[in-house]
C-alpha positions as CSV (number, residue, x, y, z in Angstrom):
1,M,0.4,-55.4,-27.6
2,A,-0.4,-55.2,-24.2
3,V,-3.3,-54.2,-21.6
4,G,-4.0,-50.2,-22.0
5,G,-0.9,-49.9,-24.8
6,Q,3.5,-49.6,-24.2
7,K,3.1,-47.6,-21.0
8,K,5.4,-49.2,-18.3
9,D,3.7,-49.4,-14.5
10,P,5.9,-46.9,-12.8
11,R,4.5,-48.7,-8.9
12,D,7.9,-49.8,-7.4
13,W,6.5,-53.9,-6.7
14,K,9.9,-54.5,-5.7
15,D,8.9,-52.2,-2.9
16,K,8.0,-54.8,0.5
17,G,6.3,-51.8,2.5
18,F,4.8,-50.8,-0.6
19,V,3.1,-54.6,-1.6
20,V,1.8,-54.9,1.8
21,T,0.3,-51.3,2.0
22,C,-1.4,-52.3,-1.5
23,Q,-2.5,-56.1,0.6
24,K,-4.2,-53.8,3.0
25,R,-5.4,-51.4,1.2
26,L,-7.5,-54.1,-1.4
27,M,-8.2,-56.0,2.3
28,K,-10.3,-53.7,3.6
29,F,-12.1,-52.7,0.1
30,F,-13.2,-56.0,0.1
31,S,-14.0,-56.2,3.6
32,E,-16.1,-53.1,3.4
33,S,-17.5,-53.8,-0.3
34,G,-19.8,-56.6,1.3
35,F,-16.7,-59.3,-0.6
36,P,-18.6,-63.0,-0.2
37,Y,-15.8,-65.0,-0.2
38,A,-12.9,-66.3,2.8
39,L,-10.1,-63.8,2.5
40,G,-6.7,-63.4,4.3
41,P,-3.3,-62.9,4.0
42,K,-2.1,-65.6,2.3
43,T,-4.9,-65.2,-0.7
44,L,-2.9,-61.5,-1.2
45,T,0.4,-62.9,-1.0
46,S,-0.2,-66.2,-3.6
47,P,-3.9,-66.8,-5.0
48,S,-4.9,-69.3,-6.9
49,N,-6.5,-69.2,-10.2
50,K,-10.4,-69.7,-8.6
51,E,-9.6,-67.2,-6.2
52,F,-7.8,-64.4,-8.5
53,F,-11.4,-64.8,-10.5
54,Q,-13.4,-64.3,-7.6
55,M,-11.8,-61.3,-6.7
56,F,-11.3,-59.8,-10.2
57,Q,-15.1,-61.0,-10.8
58,F,-16.6,-59.3,-7.9
59,L,-15.0,-55.9,-8.6
60,Y,-16.1,-56.2,-12.6
61,Q,-19.7,-57.1,-11.6
62,R,-19.7,-53.1,-9.6
63,F,-18.7,-51.8,-13.0
64,D,-20.9,-54.3,-15.2
65,P,-23.8,-56.1,-13.0
66,S,-25.1,-57.4,-16.2
67,Y,-22.3,-59.2,-17.9
68,K,-22.0,-62.9,-17.3
69,F,-18.2,-65.1,-17.8
70,G,-17.5,-67.7,-19.3
71,A,-16.3,-71.1,-19.0
72,K,-12.8,-69.8,-18.8
73,P,-12.5,-66.1,-17.7
74,E,-8.6,-66.0,-18.2
75,D,-9.5,-65.1,-21.3
76,E,-12.1,-62.5,-20.7
77,I,-9.3,-60.5,-18.0
78,L,-7.5,-58.7,-20.3
79,P,-10.1,-57.7,-23.2
80,L,-12.3,-56.9,-19.4
81,L,-8.7,-54.3,-18.7
82,T,-8.8,-52.8,-21.7
83,G,-12.2,-52.0,-22.3
84,L,-11.6,-49.8,-18.9
85,N,-9.0,-48.3,-20.2
86,Y,-6.3,-49.7,-18.0
87,P,-2.7,-48.0,-18.5
88,F,-0.5,-50.3,-18.0
89,K,1.4,-53.5,-18.9
90,I,0.5,-57.2,-17.2
91,T,3.9,-58.3,-18.0
92,K,7.0,-58.1,-20.5
93,T,5.5,-61.1,-22.1
94,P,3.5,-60.7,-24.9
95,L,-0.4,-60.8,-24.9
96,W,-0.4,-64.8,-26.0
97,L,2.0,-65.2,-22.7
98,E,-0.2,-62.9,-20.9
99,Q,-3.4,-65.1,-21.4
100,N,-1.4,-68.3,-20.6
101,S,-0.1,-66.4,-17.2
102,L,-3.4,-65.4,-16.3
103,I,-3.6,-69.5,-15.9
104,T,-1.3,-69.1,-12.6
105,P,-2.3,-65.8,-11.2
106,G,0.0,-66.2,-7.9
107,A,3.2,-66.3,-9.5
108,P,5.8,-64.5,-8.1
109,H,6.1,-62.7,-11.4
110,V,3.1,-62.3,-12.5
111,W,0.9,-61.5,-9.2
112,P,2.2,-57.7,-8.5
113,S,1.4,-56.6,-11.6
114,L,-2.6,-58.2,-11.5
115,M,-2.7,-56.9,-7.9
116,G,-1.6,-53.4,-9.7
117,A,-5.0,-53.8,-11.8
118,L,-7.4,-54.9,-9.1
119,L,-5.6,-52.0,-7.0
120,W,-6.9,-49.4,-9.9
121,M,-10.2,-51.0,-10.3
122,T,-11.1,-50.3,-6.7
123,E,-9.6,-47.1,-7.0
124,L,-11.6,-46.3,-10.0
125,L,-14.6,-47.9,-8.2
126,E,-13.7,-45.6,-5.2
127,Y,-13.5,-42.3,-7.7
128,S,-16.9,-43.4,-9.0
129,D,-18.9,-43.3,-6.1
130,V,-17.4,-40.3,-4.7
131,V,-18.4,-38.9,-8.1
132,G,-21.7,-40.5,-7.9
133,R,-22.3,-38.7,-4.7
134,H,-22.1,-35.4,-6.0
135,Q,-23.7,-35.6,-9.4
136,D,-26.8,-34.2,-8.5
137,D,-25.7,-31.6,-6.3
138,D,-26.2,-27.9,-6.9
139,F,-23.1,-26.0,-8.1
140,G,-24.3,-22.3,-5.9
141,N,-21.6,-20.1,-6.4
142,D,-18.6,-19.3,-8.5
143,E,-15.6,-21.6,-7.2
144,E,-17.8,-24.5,-7.0
145,D,-18.8,-24.2,-10.7
146,K,-15.5,-23.9,-11.5
147,D,-14.3,-26.8,-9.7
148,K,-16.3,-28.8,-11.3
149,W,-15.3,-27.6,-14.5
150,T,-11.9,-28.6,-13.5
151,C,-13.2,-32.0,-12.7
152,T,-14.6,-32.5,-16.2
153,F,-11.5,-31.2,-17.9
154,I,-9.2,-32.9,-16.0
155,T,-11.6,-36.5,-17.0
156,Q,-11.6,-35.3,-20.4
157,V,-8.3,-34.9,-20.6
158,Y,-7.5,-38.4,-19.1
159,G,-9.9,-40.2,-22.1
160,A,-7.9,-38.5,-24.3
161,W,-4.3,-39.2,-23.0
162,L,-5.7,-43.1,-22.5
163,N,-7.2,-43.3,-26.2
164,G,-4.0,-41.2,-27.6
165,D,-6.3,-38.8,-28.8
166,D,-4.5,-35.6,-29.4
167,E,-6.4,-33.9,-31.7
168,E,-9.2,-33.9,-28.5
169,F,-6.1,-33.7,-26.4
170,D,-5.8,-30.2,-28.5
171,R,-9.2,-29.3,-28.5
172,L,-9.4,-29.1,-24.4
173,N,-5.9,-28.0,-24.4
174,G,-7.8,-24.4,-26.4
175,D,-11.3,-25.4,-24.3
176,L,-9.2,-24.7,-21.2
177,I,-7.2,-21.4,-21.9
178,N,-10.5,-19.9,-23.1
179,F,-11.8,-20.5,-19.9
180,Y,-9.6,-19.2,-17.7
181,E,-9.2,-16.1,-19.8
182,S,-12.9,-15.5,-19.5
183,R,-12.7,-16.1,-15.7
184,R,-9.7,-13.9,-15.5
185,Q,-11.4,-10.9,-17.6
186,M,-14.7,-11.0,-15.3
187,E,-12.6,-11.5,-11.9
188,I,-10.7,-8.2,-13.6
189,S,-14.2,-6.8,-14.5
190,N,-14.9,-7.8,-10.8
191,V,-12.4,-6.2,-9.4
192,E,-12.8,-3.1,-11.3
193,N,-16.2,-2.8,-10.1
194,L,-15.4,-3.2,-6.5
195,S,-13.0,-0.2,-6.8
196,N,-15.8,1.7,-8.3
197,S,-18.0,0.7,-5.6
198,I,-15.5,1.2,-2.3
199,E,-15.1,5.0,-3.8
200,A,-18.8,5.6,-4.1
201,L,-19.5,4.0,-0.6
202,S,-16.4,6.3,0.4
203,K,-17.8,9.2,-1.3
204,E,-21.1,8.7,0.2
205,I,-19.9,7.9,4.1
206,E,-18.2,11.4,3.5
207,Q,-21.2,12.9,2.2
208,I,-23.5,11.4,5.0
209,E,-20.8,12.8,8.0
210,N,-20.7,16.1,6.4
211,A,-24.7,15.7,6.4
212,P,-26.4,16.8,9.2
213,S,-26.2,14.5,12.2
214,R,-28.4,11.4,12.0
215,I,-26.6,9.8,14.5
216,D,-28.1,6.8,15.0
217,A,-29.3,5.5,11.7
218,L,-26.5,6.7,10.5
219,N,-24.1,4.6,12.9
220,R,-26.1,1.2,12.1
221,K,-25.5,2.0,8.2
222,K,-21.7,2.9,8.6
223,E,-21.5,-0.1,10.4
224,D,-23.2,-2.3,7.8
225,F,-21.0,-0.5,5.0
226,L,-17.8,-1.4,7.2
227,S,-18.7,-4.6,7.1
228,D,-20.0,-5.3,4.2
229,I,-16.3,-3.3,2.7
230,S,-14.2,-5.9,4.5
231,K,-16.5,-8.5,3.1
232,F,-15.2,-6.8,0.1
233,K,-12.1,-6.4,0.6
234,K,-11.7,-10.6,1.9
235,F,-13.5,-11.6,-0.8
236,A,-11.2,-8.9,-3.3
237,A,-7.9,-10.5,-1.6
238,T,-9.9,-13.9,-2.9
239,M,-10.2,-13.2,-6.2
240,Q,-6.3,-12.2,-6.3
241,D,-5.2,-15.4,-4.8
242,Q,-7.6,-17.0,-7.6
243,K,-6.0,-14.6,-10.3
244,D,-2.2,-15.7,-9.3
245,A,-3.3,-19.0,-9.6
246,V,-5.3,-19.1,-13.0
247,V,-2.1,-17.2,-14.6
248,A,0.3,-19.8,-13.2
249,A,-1.9,-22.3,-14.5
250,I,-1.9,-20.7,-17.8
251,A,1.9,-20.1,-17.9
252,E,1.9,-24.1,-17.1
253,M,-0.3,-24.8,-20.0
254,N,1.8,-22.5,-22.5
255,G,5.3,-24.5,-21.4
256,T,2.8,-27.6,-22.0
257,I,1.7,-26.6,-25.4
258,E,5.1,-25.9,-25.9
259,A,6.5,-29.1,-25.2
260,E,2.8,-30.5,-27.3
261,Q,4.4,-28.2,-30.2
262,R,7.9,-29.3,-30.4
263,E,6.7,-33.1,-30.2
264,L,4.2,-32.7,-32.3
265,E,7.1,-31.1,-35.1
266,Q,9.3,-33.9,-34.0
267,R,7.1,-36.4,-35.3
268,L,6.0,-35.0,-38.5
269,K,9.7,-34.9,-39.1
270,E,10.3,-38.6,-38.2
271,N,6.9,-38.9,-40.2
272,Q,8.4,-37.4,-43.2
273,E,12.0,-39.2,-43.2
274,L,9.9,-42.3,-42.8
275,Q,7.7,-41.6,-45.8
276,T,11.0,-41.0,-47.7
277,I,12.9,-44.7,-47.1
278,I,9.3,-45.9,-48.0
279,D,9.1,-43.8,-51.2
280,A,12.8,-44.5,-52.0
281,Q,12.1,-48.1,-51.5
282,D,11.6,-50.4,-54.5
283,I,8.6,-53.3,-53.5
284,T,6.2,-55.0,-56.0
285,P,2.7,-55.6,-54.8
286,A,4.9,-59.8,-55.4
287,D,7.5,-58.7,-53.1
288,V,5.2,-57.4,-50.7
289,E,2.9,-60.9,-50.6
290,R,6.2,-62.5,-49.8
291,M,6.9,-61.0,-47.3
292,M,3.8,-61.4,-45.9
293,S,3.6,-65.2,-46.5
294,A,7.6,-65.1,-45.0
295,K,6.4,-63.0,-41.8
296,H,2.9,-65.6,-41.6
297,S,5.2,-68.2,-41.6
298,L,8.0,-66.4,-39.1
299,E,4.9,-66.1,-36.6
300,Q,4.4,-69.6,-36.9
301,S,7.9,-71.0,-36.1
302,L,8.0,-68.4,-33.3
303,Q,4.6,-69.6,-31.8
304,L,6.0,-73.0,-32.3
305,L,9.5,-72.7,-30.7
306,C,7.6,-70.8,-27.5
307,E,4.9,-73.6,-27.3
308,Q,8.6,-75.5,-26.9
309,R,10.3,-73.7,-24.2
310,D,7.4,-73.6,-22.5
311,S,7.2,-77.7,-22.8
312,I,10.7,-77.6,-22.1
313,Q,10.9,-74.5,-19.0
314,K,7.9,-77.3,-17.5
315,D,10.3,-80.5,-17.9
316,V,12.8,-78.4,-16.8
317,W,10.9,-77.4,-13.6
318,T,9.8,-81.3,-13.6
319,R,13.4,-82.5,-13.3
320,E,14.5,-79.9,-11.2
321,V,11.8,-81.1,-8.3
322,E,13.3,-84.6,-8.5
323,V,16.5,-83.6,-8.5
324,Q,15.2,-81.8,-5.4
325,K,14.0,-84.8,-3.4
326,A,16.6,-86.4,-4.5
327,S,19.1,-83.8,-2.7
328,D,17.0,-83.8,0.0
329,S,16.8,-87.5,0.7
330,L,21.2,-87.9,-0.2
331,D,20.9,-84.5,2.4
332,R,18.9,-86.9,5.4
333,A,20.7,-89.8,4.4
334,I,24.7,-88.4,4.7
335,S,23.5,-86.7,8.6
336,M,22.2,-90.4,9.2
337,F,26.0,-92.2,8.4
338,N,27.6,-88.7,9.9
339,A,25.7,-89.1,13.6
340,T,26.2,-92.8,13.4
341,A,29.7,-92.0,12.4
342,T,30.1,-89.2,15.5
343,N,28.1,-91.7,17.7
344,L,30.4,-94.5,17.0
345,R,33.7,-92.5,17.7
346,L,34.8,-93.3,14.4
347,V,35.9,-89.3,13.5
348,G,37.1,-86.5,15.6
349,A,39.1,-86.2,18.8
350,S,37.4,-89.0,20.7
351,A,37.7,-91.2,17.6
352,K,39.0,-95.1,19.8
353,Y,40.1,-96.5,16.8
354,P,43.7,-96.9,15.5
355,K,44.7,-94.8,12.4
356,D,45.7,-98.1,10.6
357,I,42.3,-98.7,10.9
358,I,40.2,-95.3,10.1
359,S,42.7,-93.7,8.8
360,D,43.0,-90.0,8.4
361,S,41.1,-89.4,4.8
362,F,37.9,-90.5,6.5
363,K,36.0,-87.4,7.4
364,L,31.9,-86.1,8.0
365,I,30.6,-86.2,4.6
366,T,29.7,-82.4,3.4
367,F,27.1,-82.6,0.6
368,A,27.1,-79.2,-1.5
369,P,23.5,-79.8,-4.3
370,H,24.9,-76.9,-6.1
371,A,28.3,-77.8,-7.1
372,P,29.5,-76.8,-10.7
373,T,30.5,-80.8,-11.6
374,A,29.3,-84.3,-9.5
375,D,32.5,-85.0,-7.9
376,R,32.8,-81.7,-5.9
377,M,29.2,-82.1,-4.6
378,L,30.8,-84.2,-1.5
379,N,33.9,-83.1,0.1
380,C,35.3,-86.4,-0.2
381,S,35.6,-89.8,-2.2
382,I,33.3,-92.8,-0.8
383,K,35.3,-95.6,-2.9
384,Q,38.6,-94.3,-1.9
385,D,39.0,-92.4,1.2
386,I,35.3,-94.1,3.3
387,K,35.0,-97.6,2.5
388,P,38.4,-99.7,2.4
389,C,38.3,-97.6,6.3
390,L,35.1,-99.1,7.0
391,F,36.5,-102.9,5.0
392,K,39.1,-102.5,7.5
393,L,36.9,-101.9,10.4
394,K,34.5,-104.7,9.4
395,D,37.8,-107.1,9.5
396,H,39.0,-105.5,12.5
397,L,36.1,-106.5,14.4
398,L,35.5,-109.7,12.8
399,E,39.0,-110.6,14.5
400,K,37.7,-109.0,17.6
401,A,34.5,-110.9,17.8
402,K,36.8,-114.0,16.7
403,S,39.4,-113.3,19.3
404,L,36.5,-112.9,22.2
405,H,35.1,-116.2,21.0
406,D,37.8,-117.9,21.1
407,R,38.4,-116.7,25.3
408,Y,34.1,-117.6,25.0
409,M,35.8,-121.4,24.3
410,D,38.6,-121.4,26.6
411,T,36.7,-120.3,29.6
412,H,33.9,-123.4,28.7
413,M,36.5,-125.5,28.2
414,E,38.2,-124.7,31.7
415,L,34.8,-124.8,33.2
416,E,33.8,-127.9,31.9
417,A,37.0,-129.7,33.3
418,I,36.4,-127.9,37.0
419,C,33.0,-129.4,36.4
420,E,34.4,-132.6,35.5
421,T,36.7,-132.4,38.8
422,V,34.1,-131.1,41.0
423,D,31.8,-134.2,39.4
424,E,34.6,-136.9,40.7
425,Q,35.2,-135.6,44.0
426,R,31.4,-135.7,44.7
427,E,31.8,-139.1,43.6
428,S,34.5,-140.1,45.6
429,A,32.7,-138.1,48.4
430,N,29.7,-140.1,48.0
431,A,31.8,-143.7,47.7
432,I,33.1,-142.7,51.1
433,E,29.7,-141.8,52.4
434,A,28.2,-145.2,51.4
435,K,31.5,-146.8,53.0
436,L,30.5,-145.4,56.2
437,Q,27.2,-146.0,56.1
438,H,27.3,-149.6,55.5
439,S,30.3,-149.8,58.4
440,I,28.2,-147.9,60.6
441,Q,24.9,-150.7,59.1
442,S,27.7,-153.4,59.4
443,Y,28.1,-152.8,63.1
444,R,25.0,-152.4,63.9
445,T,23.7,-155.2,62.6
446,N,26.0,-157.3,64.0
447,K,26.7,-155.7,67.3
448,H,25.5,-158.6,69.8
449,S,27.8,-160.7,68.0
450,I,30.5,-158.6,68.2
451,A,29.8,-157.4,71.8
452,E,33.1,-159.6,72.7
453,A,35.4,-158.2,69.7
454,A,34.5,-154.5,70.7
455,K,36.7,-154.0,73.1
456,R,38.9,-155.1,70.9
457,S,37.7,-152.8,67.9
458,Q,37.3,-149.9,69.6
459,A,40.8,-148.5,69.1
460,E,40.1,-149.2,65.3
461,V,36.2,-148.1,65.4
462,E,38.1,-144.6,66.9
463,N,40.2,-144.5,63.9
464,I,37.8,-145.8,61.1
465,R,35.5,-142.7,62.8
466,Q,38.6,-140.2,63.1
467,E,39.2,-141.4,59.2
468,A,36.3,-140.6,58.7
469,K,35.7,-137.5,60.0
470,K,39.0,-135.9,58.9
471,M,37.6,-137.9,54.7
472,R,34.3,-135.5,55.4
473,A,36.3,-132.2,56.7
474,D,38.3,-133.1,53.5
475,V,35.2,-133.9,51.5
476,A,33.5,-130.6,52.5
477,M,36.1,-128.5,52.1
478,M,36.8,-129.7,48.5
479,W,32.8,-129.5,48.2
480,A,33.5,-126.0,48.7
481,Q,36.9,-125.5,47.4
482,S,34.8,-126.7,43.9
483,E,31.8,-124.8,45.0
484,R,33.8,-121.4,45.1
485,A,35.6,-122.0,41.9
486,V,32.3,-123.0,40.0
487,A,30.7,-120.2,41.1
488,G,33.8,-117.8,40.1
489,A,34.2,-119.5,36.5
490,G,30.1,-119.4,35.9
491,E,30.3,-116.0,36.7
492,T,33.2,-115.3,35.0
493,V,31.7,-117.5,31.6
494,E,28.5,-116.1,32.3
495,E,30.0,-112.4,32.4
496,H,31.8,-113.2,29.0
497,E,28.8,-114.6,27.3
498,K,26.7,-111.0,28.3
499,N,29.7,-109.4,26.9
500,C,30.9,-111.3,24.4
501,A,27.0,-111.6,23.1
502,R,26.6,-107.8,23.2
503,E,30.0,-107.0,21.2
504,R,29.3,-109.3,19.0
505,E,25.3,-108.4,18.1
506,A,26.7,-104.4,18.7
507,M,29.5,-105.6,16.0
508,V,27.3,-107.3,13.9
509,Q,24.2,-104.4,13.8
510,F,26.7,-101.8,13.4
511,I,28.6,-103.5,10.4
512,T,25.4,-104.4,8.7
513,E,23.8,-100.9,9.1
514,T,27.0,-98.7,8.3
515,L,27.4,-101.5,5.0
516,G,23.6,-101.2,3.9
517,A,23.8,-97.6,5.0
518,L,27.2,-96.9,2.6
519,M,25.7,-98.9,0.0
520,E,22.7,-97.3,-0.4
521,H,24.4,-93.7,-0.4
522,K,26.9,-95.2,-3.5
523,D,23.9,-96.3,-4.7
524,N,21.8,-93.3,-4.5
525,I,24.3,-90.7,-5.5
526,S,25.5,-92.8,-8.8
527,D,22.0,-93.3,-9.3
528,T,21.8,-89.1,-9.1
529,L,24.3,-88.1,-10.1
530,A,23.8,-90.8,-13.8
531,A,20.3,-88.8,-13.3
532,L,21.6,-85.1,-13.1
533,N,24.0,-85.9,-16.4
534,Q,21.9,-87.3,-18.4
535,R,19.4,-84.6,-17.8
536,L,22.2,-81.8,-18.6
537,D,22.7,-83.8,-21.8
538,D,19.6,-84.1,-22.7
539,E,18.6,-80.3,-22.0
540,L,21.8,-79.4,-23.9
541,A,21.1,-81.9,-26.7
542,A,16.9,-79.9,-26.5
543,C,19.2,-76.3,-26.3
544,E,20.9,-77.0,-29.2
545,S,18.2,-78.5,-31.4
546,L,16.2,-75.2,-31.0
């Protein structure tokens, strides 16, 4: 049996506006009542078990300051609410599941009903405070006495309704009819008395008007009488309104009594039918004992199955969390792969590789974690669509890198040949320079000895000088040409070397990262799908075993 009986909570906890209003009312009450703990909107949206027990303990201490909570307050809350006559269910589950649900009061399916219980306790405390402030008031007129009696009657009827006491309810109905009937008779008597008083006063006024003039005193007395008449008329009008209200209340109560009488007859009829069915059954005490034993066995089996179901639900939740983590990791890996493919212009309108290498089947991967089957989680097959294209791209890039390496080696060999030619030209120039220096040195050494032959050899020397000058010019020109060739070849080789190095590093890095990412994606997807299939098989087997 749920807390407070079998009555369904009529409050609409699915209405977000209503839930926010209830949270504000709780926040206001706790703030004004001196709640000693920190309280925020998050606490009233999904509280922990500790925060909920703090709020419940604070409210219940207002009802019973001497009560001490034990080590497991979740086992005490439902009985305490029952003791307060809380009229609604906490959840739609059996009592033992309600007690388990109090371990996690912030769960979405549990917290609204628990918040409703806290709100009901605050309303009951506010009502108790208002009633307590007026308990010692002295009701000095009939209207206040009637309101006090009505308030007491409503309290007693509410208590009888909560306790399901039909006899007390019938007695209170009789008391209500008798009270309003006596009030009606009293009001009728008061109206008749007032009418007689008005007639008597009218006659007295007429006699006074016909009597000898006593102007001043009589005028004052007349004004007093007129004021009293006006007050009596207002009072009579008020009594008439109360009379109408009492008549309407009596009619409503008569309708309620008739409805209760019809319901009572229906219940008596149902009881008679059930008694007839019971009387017609032939059951021995042994059958009753056997049925009770079977019932006890079934209850134990039901409890065991419920525990198994809770364990399975907990395992399912844990596995769902693991699957979600694996799905998030796979989604991040796919996003990284798509970003890398886009940056390298492998797909789309800006693709820079021909279709014989990157075919149309190569596309950006999209991940659908909620697909009905594992093969539909990805929009393409990694083995059939992605992996062959990447292997072709790898072969193409390796071939291109090999071609660049061959070009680099050819250029390097050309540079070495140019360097050898330059070295040979430099050696020839050095030999001619040495020969010239040797000739000049021999001339200087043998200057005196060959003075007579100077004129004869002047022409020869001049020819040698012209030849040397020409050879120097030729050597200088060849040297400049060699230097330009060497510089150009060096720049070309250096540029080729840099380009080749950059392309080779980029290609190697791209191939390594792409293959590593693909193999990791493949392994993750395979492991995830295998784990999902295994978990689904295990859960189906567990459900079938139940």
